[in-house]
Steps between C-alpha positions, in 0.01 A plus 500: 500500500502687836753563769419244775430607854585208726513412868739232627193274558391544145854416394509177708180381335636580143834346561345169612283488207771582245750254649229249507417543143855452404523163677809285502705383227402162363725209606618449143589867463669507830725196425577558138734768376489403140380799291565562142412786266427440129556810290321571165805523252356818358607672828836315530699802386303764698728639768197642714351148495841327587559750788144440625563127491817563704314702751257217543771255540653719764166546683451119511855445614453738787206273612703178465369413162702424187391595144644360179415549142356223309422448122163354571251386750598135441789538738547361858391805688185473716399876436526684178487877421405551146593828344345534166301694243123419519501316167761246621340157552548479884382855538200472265372188669546648858323816395214296337452286816492811722278683277730800490575729217822706489437869400665597173635835646881510514657425845189300605558170676320200663612266778292187591559167667481203267629152438754415228534132392332417827718683726412818696625837377427863417461669166640852454402626148520825315502614143819698536827493700387778741180326593688167547766679708231650728347149540827348604580790730164466648559133587840596650341772706227253626764244599718769671218632710292204576534268801423198270695551176355195327155610566598847376595332167152350448235786518155384601356730231655593164669833488418683172628855478543773235655846524269789571762767421748484211782689665606415857809685544753603765730802471840482692670840514868571496534837670789469735865409441519422870182302567435357147831388359526206763188325362560612146854349488416195712439217254377274775227753583316459173394138449294473833362840457381422132385157604280659772344748244438208254337299770264774587376525137687820415601513136706807465792662678597868430846592600482882512829690458537876521187557721695625793444872422210708387724790421873491375579798715691426827594138392737321734456129444518466124568130471290362212308827483567558121522113446661461160865574574482296819406206295684513166739692267293586196708478162529843351478703813761602755245504789587383850406538856811681641694302767300176418748221428466304177480181677226622734289607194570171325389313825188703509410385151572144599274525800231645290522207271500259787207658657289524189579146394422377845164668488423346158604160632261535801215587269494887547499754233787748559440870467796726515415858627708777365343783711764779443627616163658826616880505528573823674490561879473868568591631828631167609859541627489180706371267230685168508501472121466729207453435133740607235489484119153606446356816335161616404589418147585132558283434806192354327699280256723359788199408698348324194812306413570421865136373557531285184833360602387436848194302383712303264746425774222385739264285274300390818361869539135501366424866538620842593335746749560873429420821691462770235391793706738763665611273785689296240731789457373588149290811437133417434397541140825345370310289256791455264722380783259225611412380152874455451523300832197289395689413185762337708253247631367432141865435382594231754389224258202366697172606623501675838244683693519878551333580835448875534450660853220724442575831691496773254436255204313630207372370161806614324732286708258210480499522125878507489507176695234347297684592174774246595267210447586358851220434755438799715381492850402803719562470879311771693527520876233343709383727784785753431812387679315311768252212540142603588178307530466223245331682195593752248461837668175674382684830447840657535575799719412837378871583500562268223196593285589673178434866469339652190773623277761363745846561367820459664848558382831363579637154588146370623289671236263206465482324852431848668298648216246346271582142594499555885225245553730215362709516820304276740240284323370358182445834367347491150675181383195269528346563165319189368674538160859517641769334309706432809455294818482656854669356821472669834808561696456483886749743670633449859386811687241338729672164584886494458651410836224330697351161425173488333272231374120499474340231261163686471634833385782342294241304294295825463818674369541225249152564362563866492801439273262357230312845517394583149713231337811534706758236451636471859743668736854524601577529873794713609601254774547595871818698573489670164697837507676384822815707506398729215694810399825412671333416842606139508633365818694170523320217681185307464244677262231401733629748736481296829675621802435160645722277292323193598200627281712535186419230237784351288367691186282803510209344293459220753341744753223560246440129367133518608454838317646353181289194538172690529561734217641242264227238566217736503605689196504166326149419638315735751279196584787269580441250784601657835705178572763642276607752768362321799718203457799731498382672810456170678848378419639832635268569794339174582206541729532872490459527116133621503566767743802621303290510178229696666738735674707580201186511274346774726830688548567503124171695428600790721743693301325446163195659660701784626654563152165488335331745735783734585780584251733794586731397211468247225878462492620184687821674611305794656203324651613201703197388698697215670734770652291804439647847547256700684292762323376785724142540589536844676804671380494567132853644510661175623747324271386174328563340162153480357502750213196346318255580780261782421579834668520558783696184519362362831364155581131591479554618137642180371318339213406145486660291222154440379315819557196393311412228775672637822500846659787679666462656845431858396261414215303253723457783761392742224238250372357449842496872568327576173254194524613409144615144552644309216507140640873475488674296772610727778821529690297389811370172330870436391619554866254240621613247237854558608421445865310179417784360285755591774301338769452172290866482404610564862252233627609241266879552544446460861348167434780402273777598753322328797382821670826713451263765367199452735551861610482595150182317448357726772646811349218553261280562797731647758750674270791342708761308315738224646849626577774455242702259700202284604394493134832368377595271787178301534472413124532124453610341185739541205669807359236479226209531763672782662548680178124465439412610851705811497380622163138426586541709817657785323221499236232485771662794681519697178131429438401637838734795446330601171161431640550743784669759280221481247239585774724766623519654153132503460451657840758763436338587158166526685659743753652710218154536322277525796714636774407231737718470804369145574604384155853642560514330842408157344747555208778546755397195692491286190841632380655421834355142466644471156838605629484239767427228256791607288734500809389148588608380156827697512601364849340164464498269195680768286830452700563170321592733194828694473505878584547594141270322251585674163321536172670838420734755641236754623367508857153369399657209301704350782508456877273342744143539657644677801653774270147610410376572858662852549300655203187343660577648824553848348168504314321368807648782703373743232151368517514508878590859498224570271250338736644722779430807293155377380196692619333330799157358460355295222126437581433299180835315487427212735195411285647557157833332540373143550292522175817561315665197649190279436530215248255506213313168433603366160254209471321563180279200443208512270684636184557304190665584179545262204835590313424533127699249292637781295406827355475612127716788407306818403184353638353608851575246778203467749613438847223345738512480876225306695468642862278343766243749654632419840813695417293822492694642208488884484727540183752308293765595255717322258866582487666383184806559272724326252768280638741781452643671817549831325117560490272625771179297583164602347197494727142424409190480715322162508120530419237285635339272240277205566626425828866546391737784466657574158767731341624499144857558411480692174613365166744784455678374808506129406660599160833420654786238489494462879286274718274681739509488889217617737359484838179630679470762761183448717346750737306299755258649755620286787867398400646819363682510170634156375710369214389196299651244450772632742711277696416177664588432873846391411557776242597258238224567252534736198293791604368600166371332179687494173354410153665472163374578155349224277771364280460520129422182330 
């Protein structure tokens, strides 16, 4: 599944073929509006199935077709929809005739055209209510987005699907009294939103309360922060949120009951997130609410009893998500407190899931949760608080690695001490003998405001969520943390200054994003028609160009966050509206505290430092001639430029040439003017939204590409004294600044002047606010150039070599992944290498699937035309799978990594092998 690259002529040929294949509706179908649905009585009481039937009926009504319910196919209708279990007679016969077998996995489905009592129809079949709900909603989606609805009901080929991932979740965050209460309290908001999630095959909704603050100091907006007293009065405790009226508290509980029951009715598991359990707000004189009636003595018992009461009052809640580290407001290591809270879930009278956020989590806390007898799920972050390339990072940053004898004291004794490596990845939670399940939580640091949607990388992410037995993922949806920490601003959450771009509901801007994530989490190999019919119904003849433009644009920022990570925190590093980090002036203020010192741009670590190199390390490798094969900032810069050029070219085609100047920009570095860009766009508000966000991301890609080159050249100047390197660094920095200015004064003007995700300067504002810091750093670099010694005899020859792109075509290698390894026995790893590659040396890099560990390295030795290394039995005696890759030193192609990335960077760049299961 690749991102298409199309010309308008390509599309005209493609369009003619697709429309011809669809053909015209048959005369009988065009004349007859008599459709009936026959529902298996086993599903008659299922609310998700009933609502899906209603959705199908509404979709047909919107196309001038009436649907009625019938008891059997012996009625007078001329077309029947049979919704049944596979063992029911009509279903069994239709499946037999079509030679189709329904998978036995829960949530599977099949749809096929058939005849019932001699009349045409379609079978929608599943083993369970969720599978049948998906089948009926699939038919509704086809009807709604097809030019010929009756043909949409009769697929030419049977559709048989089963879920690839068990958990396909969305997290919706309440963080702002101002920005979130309107949707939280709007009962009309929820059914369409939940219906959309269900239609896109999501099966879980997490409503996160109390996630608005990472520290309870300086609290202003405290609404629902410590959630219990905002929802109920717990018998036996005089605890309340001061100034909160009782009727408001009671209404909040009614709303939670309504939302959770609606989620259940739409076929979604409802997860309630209680992210804060602290109840005191130090140094917070402007807090909107404070909590009274709690003391250290009754705190744990109150939380236990409140959680139990809340779960009893909301029987549709299927699980509870808890943050147990210091950001919850509870001192780390408070094991007795958390065991008491866990008891509250166990005492509610039914089985609910305990979902534990993993930062700072240790075995004692896990054991406390397991002791309840409830199902326990751990939810580590995927790519820290961002979205990187679609694989599980090969290594975490050095900053997060545990130190020998690490010990920290105080509130964060675990997450900043011995368990520091749990903060931003799967850590050491993937033991093969684990008694809990693992689900990855995707945080919103990379794409929060701007539209994103790339089928190829989304499918690859879905496969990465199954890494080492993972159970799926939960996506913190777009706009997460909008208005956090008291920074909410009334008005549209999508933050448009141009009101004509504002959708009715915030989620409607991101319908394509939800569609891709939900459908491809369900099945990474799903038919592209699933999203292309949606695009055609929205963008008509421009749909292929929109798909390609958005697909290329959506790859830009994840590549940036993988290769350049000045801060893993999503409220510090916001690449969509990046706060400039200086290249030249180490004393300049910026927010990036977790950059190695001196905290300048060239010293920033990649988020995956095993596979990518930062600016300064890359220069050091080149100067020392000790190349590691890691992907360089120069390679990343070229990828960014290529993606930006492709995105700009395709959006110009989609908007009938409005961005033709941008299509030339990849060559001339000249962008179209802001006014020309906006005024020439043809089409709906939806097309304009896509066009603006694609252009912003393309501009950001060019900015980061130029700045990465500048960072490399400046590091070269610092290490070698090359004046030519400094001259080129300044030139690239000025180019980067120009690209940023074009975003700020061009497509970025459709957004308000203050886009807020927090109260601090780097958490709010606009692209144009970032320009002064760039200008100051550029001035510093210019002064350094003026003061640099004249003359640089070797610079003109040396500098181009540092900007050259290394060839990454490694053909002629072959490695057969072992089916398994045997614990305590050596594992032989064999690599076949063609003689044409002219291999000088090869090494195996391996480690357990435990991010707290460093990689081990073994040389590969030639043996009978192959290269071999043996991982010792002392190392395979482990409860973890093994992962490894090869580093090849080639005479003509430098140092390479194998398997490395494919051309689209959607392949897992290493191998993983599990231990043989005991029989």
